Each structure stands twice: as structure tokens, then as C-alpha cells.
C-alpha positions as CSV (number, residue, x, y, z in Angstrom):
1,M,11.5,21.7,-2.1
2,V,9.4,19.3,-2.7
3,R,9.2,15.6,-4.3
4,A,7.6,14.7,-7.3
5,A,7.6,12.0,-10.1
6,V,8.7,13.9,-13.4
7,W,7.6,12.7,-16.7
8,T,10.6,13.4,-19.2
9,A,9.1,11.1,-22.4
10,A,7.6,8.2,-23.6
11,D,10.3,5.6,-23.2
12,L,12.2,6.7,-20.3
13,P,10.5,5.3,-16.7
14,M,9.3,8.5,-14.0
15,E,12.1,9.8,-12.0
16,I,11.6,11.4,-8.7
17,V,13.1,15.3,-8.6
18,E,13.3,17.5,-5.8
19,L,11.0,20.9,-7.3
20,D,10.8,24.3,-6.4
21,L,7.5,25.8,-6.1
22,V,6.6,29.4,-7.1
23,A,5.0,32.2,-5.1
24,L,1.3,31.6,-4.1
25,Q,-0.7,33.8,-6.5
26,P,-4.7,35.2,-6.0
27,G,-7.4,32.8,-6.2
28,Q,-4.6,29.8,-6.1
29,V,-4.5,27.5,-2.9
30,R,-1.7,25.2,-2.0
31,V,-2.5,22.1,-0.7
32,R,-0.2,19.5,0.8
33,L,-1.3,16.1,-0.4
34,A,-2.1,13.4,1.5
35,A,-2.9,10.7,-1.2
36,S,-2.9,10.5,-4.9
37,G,-5.4,8.0,-7.4
38,V,-2.4,6.3,-10.1
39,C,-5.2,5.9,-13.0
40,H,-5.4,5.0,-16.9
41,T,-4.9,8.3,-18.0
42,D,-1.6,9.2,-16.2
43,L,-0.3,6.0,-18.0
44,S,-1.8,6.8,-21.4
45,I,0.4,10.2,-21.5
46,A,3.6,8.5,-19.4
47,R,3.7,5.9,-22.6
48,G,3.0,8.9,-24.9
49,N,-0.7,7.9,-26.0
50,L,-2.1,10.7,-24.7
51,A,-0.3,13.8,-25.9
52,H,1.3,16.1,-23.1
53,R,4.0,18.7,-22.5
54,A,7.6,17.0,-20.8
55,P,8.5,17.7,-18.5
56,A,5.6,17.2,-16.0
57,V,4.4,16.2,-12.8
58,L,1.9,13.8,-13.7
59,G,-1.4,12.8,-11.4
60,H,-4.6,14.5,-11.5
61,E,-7.2,12.2,-8.7
62,G,-5.8,13.6,-5.1
63,A,-6.9,15.0,-1.7
64,G,-5.2,16.4,0.9
65,I,-4.8,19.7,3.2
66,V,-4.9,22.8,2.4
67,E,-1.6,24.7,3.8
68,D,-2.4,28.6,2.6
69,V,-4.1,30.6,0.3
70,G,-4.0,33.5,-2.3
71,P,-5.4,37.1,-1.9
72,G,-9.0,36.7,-2.4
73,V,-9.8,32.6,-1.8
74,T,-12.7,32.3,0.1
75,S,-14.2,28.6,-0.1
76,V,-11.3,27.4,2.0
77,R,-8.5,28.3,4.1
78,S,-5.9,26.7,6.1
79,G,-6.0,23.7,7.7
80,D,-9.1,22.1,5.5
81,H,-9.7,18.9,4.3
82,V,-10.2,19.0,-0.2
83,V,-10.7,16.8,-3.2
84,L,-8.9,18.5,-5.7
85,S,-10.7,18.3,-9.3
86,W,-8.7,18.2,-12.2
87,I,-11.4,20.8,-14.1
88,A,-11.2,23.8,-12.2
89,Q,-15.1,25.3,-12.2
90,C,-15.2,29.2,-11.8
91,G,-19.1,28.4,-10.6
92,R,-19.2,32.2,-12.2
93,C,-19.5,31.4,-16.5
94,Y,-22.3,30.6,-18.9
95,S,-21.2,26.7,-18.6
96,C,-21.5,26.6,-14.7
97,V,-24.5,28.5,-13.7
98,R,-26.1,26.3,-16.1
99,G,-25.1,22.5,-14.6
100,Q,-22.5,21.9,-16.9
101,G,-19.2,22.7,-15.0
102,Q,-16.9,19.7,-16.8
103,V,-16.9,22.5,-19.1
104,C,-16.0,25.3,-17.5
105,E,-15.0,28.3,-19.8
106,A,-12.8,30.3,-17.1
107,F,-9.8,27.9,-17.1
108,P,-9.1,26.8,-20.5
109,R,-6.6,23.4,-21.4
110,G,-3.1,25.2,-20.3
111,S,-3.9,28.2,-19.5
112,V,-2.9,27.8,-16.0
113,P,0.7,28.1,-15.5
114,S,2.2,25.9,-13.4
115,P,3.1,26.2,-10.4
116,F,6.4,23.3,-10.2
117,T,9.9,25.3,-11.6
118,H,13.7,22.8,-11.9
119,N,17.1,24.7,-12.1
120,G,14.7,27.4,-13.1
121,H,12.7,26.0,-16.1
122,E,9.1,25.1,-16.0
123,V,7.7,21.5,-14.9
124,H,4.7,21.2,-16.4
125,Q,1.5,20.5,-14.8
126,M,-1.0,17.7,-15.7
127,M,-4.7,19.1,-15.6
128,T,-3.6,21.8,-13.4
129,T,-3.0,19.6,-10.5
130,G,-0.1,17.6,-10.7
131,T,-0.6,15.1,-7.6
132,F,2.2,12.7,-7.7
133,A,4.0,15.9,-5.6
134,E,4.5,16.3,-1.9
135,V,2.4,19.9,-2.7
136,T,0.9,21.5,-5.1
137,I,-0.9,24.6,-6.0
138,V,-4.5,25.0,-7.8
139,P,-7.2,27.6,-8.5
140,E,-9.2,27.5,-6.6
141,G,-12.0,26.2,-8.7
142,G,-9.6,22.7,-8.5
143,V,-10.8,22.3,-4.7
144,V,-13.8,21.1,-3.2
145,R,-13.3,21.2,1.2
146,I,-14.5,17.5,2.8
147,D,-15.5,17.1,6.3
148,D,-12.1,15.8,8.1
149,D,-13.2,12.6,9.3
150,V,-13.0,11.7,5.5
151,P,-10.3,9.3,4.7
152,L,-8.3,11.2,2.3
153,H,-6.9,7.9,0.9
154,L,-10.5,7.2,0.0
155,A,-11.1,10.9,-1.1
156,A,-9.2,11.3,-3.2
157,L,-10.8,8.8,-5.5
158,I,-13.7,10.7,-6.1
159,G,-11.6,13.2,-7.6
160,C,-11.4,11.3,-11.0
161,G,-12.6,7.6,-11.0
162,V,-15.7,7.7,-9.0
163,L,-16.7,11.9,-10.5
164,T,-15.8,10.0,-14.1
165,G,-17.5,6.8,-13.4
166,A,-20.7,7.5,-11.2
167,G,-21.0,10.7,-13.0
168,A,-21.5,8.9,-16.6
169,A,-24.3,6.9,-14.9
170,L,-25.8,9.6,-12.3
171,N,-25.5,12.8,-14.6
172,T,-24.8,12.3,-18.6
173,A,-26.9,9.0,-18.1
174,S,-31.5,9.0,-17.6
175,I,-31.1,5.7,-16.0
176,H,-34.6,5.0,-14.3
177,A,-35.9,2.2,-12.1
178,G,-36.1,-1.4,-13.8
179,D,-33.8,0.0,-16.5
180,R,-31.5,-2.6,-18.2
181,V,-27.6,-1.1,-18.5
182,A,-24.2,-2.4,-19.9
183,V,-21.0,-1.2,-18.9
184,F,-17.7,-2.0,-21.5
185,G,-14.9,-1.4,-19.2
186,C,-14.2,-2.9,-16.0
187,G,-11.4,-0.7,-14.8
188,G,-11.7,1.8,-12.0
189,V,-14.2,4.0,-14.1
190,G,-16.2,1.1,-15.3
191,L,-16.5,-0.1,-11.5
192,N,-17.9,3.5,-11.0
193,A,-20.2,3.6,-13.7
194,I,-21.6,-0.1,-12.4
195,Q,-22.1,1.2,-8.6
196,G,-23.8,5.1,-10.0
197,A,-26.6,2.3,-12.4
198,R,-26.8,0.3,-9.4
199,I,-27.7,3.6,-7.2
200,A,-29.4,5.2,-9.9
201,G,-32.2,1.6,-9.4
202,A,-31.3,0.1,-12.7
203,S,-32.1,-3.6,-12.9
204,T,-30.5,-5.1,-14.6
205,I,-26.4,-4.4,-14.6
206,I,-24.2,-6.1,-17.5
207,A,-20.5,-6.0,-17.4
208,V,-18.5,-6.4,-19.9
209,D,-14.5,-6.7,-19.9
210,T,-12.0,-9.3,-21.2
211,N,-10.4,-9.5,-18.5
212,A,-12.7,-12.3,-16.5
213,T,-10.3,-11.6,-13.3
214,K,-12.4,-7.9,-12.5
215,F,-16.2,-10.0,-12.8
216,P,-16.3,-10.9,-9.4
217,L,-15.6,-7.0,-8.1
218,A,-18.1,-6.1,-10.9
219,Q,-20.6,-8.0,-9.3
220,R,-19.8,-6.8,-5.7
221,F,-20.4,-3.2,-7.3
222,G,-23.8,-3.8,-8.6
223,A,-23.5,-6.2,-11.8
224,T,-25.9,-8.3,-12.5
225,H,-24.3,-10.6,-15.3
226,V,-20.8,-10.6,-17.2
227,V,-19.7,-10.5,-20.5
228,D,-16.8,-12.2,-21.4
229,A,-16.0,-10.4,-25.0
230,S,-12.5,-12.2,-24.9
231,I,-14.6,-15.6,-26.0
232,T,-18.2,-14.0,-26.5
233,D,-19.7,-10.8,-28.6
234,P,-20.7,-8.4,-26.5
235,V,-23.8,-7.5,-28.3
236,V,-24.8,-10.8,-29.1
237,A,-24.8,-11.3,-25.0
238,I,-26.6,-8.1,-24.1
239,R,-29.1,-8.5,-26.6
240,E,-29.8,-11.8,-25.3
241,L,-29.9,-10.9,-21.9
242,T,-32.8,-7.2,-22.8
243,A,-35.1,-9.3,-24.4
244,G,-33.4,-8.7,-28.5
245,R,-33.6,-4.5,-28.0
246,G,-30.5,-3.8,-26.3
247,A,-29.6,-2.1,-23.4
248,D,-31.4,1.2,-22.4
249,V,-27.9,2.4,-21.7
250,V,-25.0,1.5,-22.5
251,V,-21.6,2.8,-20.6
252,E,-17.9,2.6,-22.6
253,A,-15.3,3.5,-20.5
254,V,-12.8,2.0,-22.4
255,G,-11.4,4.6,-25.0
256,V,-10.8,1.9,-27.5
257,A,-12.9,2.5,-31.5
258,T,-14.2,-1.5,-31.1
259,T,-15.9,-1.1,-27.8
260,V,-17.5,2.8,-28.5
261,E,-19.3,0.8,-31.7
262,Q,-20.3,-2.2,-29.7
263,A,-21.3,0.0,-27.5
264,I,-24.0,1.7,-29.8
265,A,-24.9,-1.6,-31.0
266,A,-25.7,-2.5,-27.7
267,T,-27.7,-0.2,-26.8
268,R,-31.6,-0.4,-27.9
269,R,-34.0,1.9,-30.3
270,G,-34.3,4.7,-28.2
271,G,-31.7,4.0,-25.9
272,Q,-28.7,6.0,-24.7
273,A,-24.5,5.6,-25.2
274,V,-22.9,7.1,-23.0
275,V,-19.4,7.0,-24.2
276,V,-16.8,7.7,-21.7
277,G,-13.1,6.5,-21.9
278,A,-10.4,8.7,-23.0
279,A,-9.4,7.6,-26.6
280,P,-6.5,9.0,-28.0
281,D,-6.4,12.7,-30.3
282,Q,-6.6,9.9,-33.8
283,V,-9.3,7.7,-32.4
284,S,-12.6,8.1,-34.6
285,I,-15.5,5.8,-35.4
286,P,-17.6,5.5,-38.9
287,L,-21.5,6.4,-38.7
288,N,-24.0,6.0,-41.0
289,V,-26.3,9.0,-40.3
290,L,-29.7,7.6,-41.5
291,G,-28.7,4.2,-39.6
292,F,-28.6,6.1,-36.4
293,I,-31.4,9.1,-37.0
294,R,-33.9,6.1,-37.4
295,S,-32.7,4.5,-34.5
296,S,-33.2,7.6,-32.4
297,I,-30.4,6.4,-30.3
298,Q,-28.6,9.3,-27.8
299,L,-24.8,9.5,-28.3
300,L,-23.7,11.0,-25.5
301,G,-20.2,12.7,-24.9
302,C,-19.4,12.3,-21.5
303,Y,-16.9,14.7,-19.4
304,Y,-15.5,13.8,-16.2
305,G,-19.0,12.3,-15.4
306,G,-20.4,15.9,-16.2
307,S,-19.8,16.8,-12.9
308,T,-20.3,19.9,-11.1
309,V,-17.1,19.2,-8.4
310,R,-19.2,21.6,-5.0
311,R,-22.7,20.2,-6.1
312,D,-21.7,16.3,-6.6
313,V,-18.5,15.6,-4.5
314,P,-20.5,16.0,-1.6
315,R,-23.1,14.3,-2.8
316,L,-20.8,11.7,-3.3
317,V,-19.6,11.6,0.6
318,D,-22.9,11.5,1.7
319,L,-23.5,8.3,-0.5
320,W,-20.2,6.6,0.7
321,R,-21.1,7.5,4.2
322,S,-25.2,5.7,4.2
323,G,-23.1,2.4,2.1
324,A,-24.4,2.9,-1.0
325,L,-21.2,4.2,-2.6
326,L,-18.4,1.8,-2.5
327,L,-14.8,3.2,-2.0
328,D,-12.4,1.0,-0.3
329,D,-13.3,-2.0,-2.3
330,L,-11.2,-0.1,-4.5
331,V,-8.2,0.3,-3.3
332,S,-6.0,-2.8,-4.9
333,A,-3.3,-1.3,-3.7
334,E,-1.1,1.1,-1.7
335,I,1.9,2.7,-2.6
336,E,4.8,5.1,-1.9
337,L,5.7,7.6,-4.6
338,H,8.7,6.0,-6.3
339,Q,7.2,3.0,-6.3
340,I,5.0,4.7,-9.0
341,E,6.4,2.4,-12.3
342,D,5.3,-0.5,-10.5
343,A,1.9,1.2,-10.5
344,F,1.9,1.8,-14.2
345,A,2.9,-1.8,-15.0
346,A,0.2,-3.3,-13.0
347,I,-2.3,-1.5,-14.6
348,E,-0.7,-2.7,-18.1
349,A,-1.7,-6.2,-16.9
350,G,-4.7,-5.7,-14.9
351,T,-4.1,-6.8,-11.6
352,V,-5.1,-3.7,-9.9
353,T,-8.2,-1.0,-9.9
354,R,-6.4,1.5,-8.0
355,S,-3.0,1.9,-7.2
356,V,-2.9,4.7,-4.7
357,I,-0.1,6.2,-3.6
358,R,0.3,7.6,0.1
359,Y,2.3,10.5,1.5
């Protein structure tokens, strides 16, 4: 039996429930979680803004220690410290061998059975991870081994917010030394995009948000300028800060149609607009095709930071060791599993970057 926070419906609070785990299958890994971040995507599912089957164990940003492995698993063994990847990556399919593990073909969405049951009935597992549980079972391609001295409550953050945000800057975008970059949204993903831009060598980094309380941390992560979009047109402000041209790269980390349109409008001719924010399925934007062609803007979708996890997790750990990648500053609060609704409320209030569940 394992304790887990189970989501049952959009209008009901999460329930702390004792669940059963199915037996390990070939190619699977059982992990005892040490920590899980509470991400805005978890909140979006819990509030019904993103579709998901219920009941479900949410959570997708975690790290822990391997308890056991199924037949055929070779990359990790019992006792290894691991970061979980919410996109399992086989390393062998057409996409993976081309360095696009974020679109791995081996594990289509919903193709991996959940390991959780309650009273004989399946409890679904969010994104093949389900980190709001003390123990979970994932495919071998969903874990990356890390050194034992990396604090697991910080390593957990690498599994989503850091890979997604920093990856947008370091993998998907083409940021060169001296470039001017703007980032819409200063939550967990946006902050990591900001520090990714700093690591990539951007000379001007403009942080945009409607919550001015987020700006000191954005500046700590590397923002050279801030724009309060609640009182200032961010497109106008970005153009004023970039000699009227617009930014070389604009990262959208909000997931709202308005900010996606603003991000494109704030991108210079020939620049890149990188869309990271997870918008609900029905969100779309108009696009003037001729104007888009003439602008020569590259509009890039960025899923999971364009990450190949077995390459990028070790690289991010090395950047953390060097002091270039900030992780401690991302943690706003350390909580227990039963405080999950408090963590959701803090996200809605805009008062946290990450709450981290410690098991």
C-alpha cells in the first residue's frame, strides 16, 4: 500500500488515499519518491482546465530512489538516485535517434497502463509518472540516474520546470552571445527560460509578467529588464528596449492566446518566437499568413524544452554544480502530501514559484 493524493473531479479537493501497486513488469522501474514539485500543469488538470481521466494520481515532477527493477532493465538498479521524466524516452525510435526525445514514438500518450489500483479498480497515472504518491512505477525510459550527492528535492525540479524552461532557451531557441531575449511569464518555467537565456549568453533579458512581486526573483535569475504587463503594453515596451526591432528570441511561458500573440508581435523580423506555455486544447490564435511570411519569424513549438533527458539531465546537474544553474531559489515552500490543496491555492494566488512535497 502507498499513500497518494488522488484527483477525482474538477470541483472536489484532492483525496489522500491508500493505493495498491501492481507487480513490476519487464522494462519497468519502481521508485520510492523523495520529493515532487507541484506544477501549474497539475493545477490545470485538478481544476478541469486540461483534460485527464479520473480518478488519477497527479504529479509529474519528481525524484527518488529505485526500489526494484523489472526484467530487462539495464540503465538503473536498486538504490540508484533518479530524476523522473514525464515523457519516457526509449532512445531507439526514429525521433530519439535524431535527438528529439521529447516526441519519442515508443510511448504514445495513454499507452502505458497505470500501476495504481484502489479496491480493485484502476487509478490513472498522470503523464506516466504520478509523483503525488510515495511510490510509483514507470518505464525504464522515464528515469535518469543522477549522482547520490545531488539533493533530491532540488533534482525533482529538473524533471519538469527546469528541463522545460531552460530547455526552451538552450535546446529549442537559437540564442547567441549578445542576443536580446524576452520571456513572457515569470513562474517556474519562465524563470528557468530566463536563466537558460543567461547561460546561453544573452546580453538583454526582458522579463514580462502581470505580477510585479515576481520581478526580484526574475532579476536574480538573470533578467536585465522587467515589464509589468498589467500597466504597460509589453510589445511596445520590448520594442523600446530593443531599438525598435523587437527581441531576437521571445519565449512564451504562460499558455494564453493573448500572450502568444504578444510574443509573436514582440519578435523582430527574422527572429524566433518560442511557445512553451501549456494552453487548454481549445486555445488557438489567428495568423496572417502573408505577414508571417514577410516577417521571416520562426514560430517554434517547444514541448518539454526539446529535451533528450539522458543528455540534458546530466548537463543541467553539471550547470548546477558550477553555480550557473539556480535550483534552491526555485523552492518557495516545502510541504507534506496532505497540504497539496494549499500548494494549489498558492499557485492560484501567484505567491510561489514551486512548492515541493517532501516524502
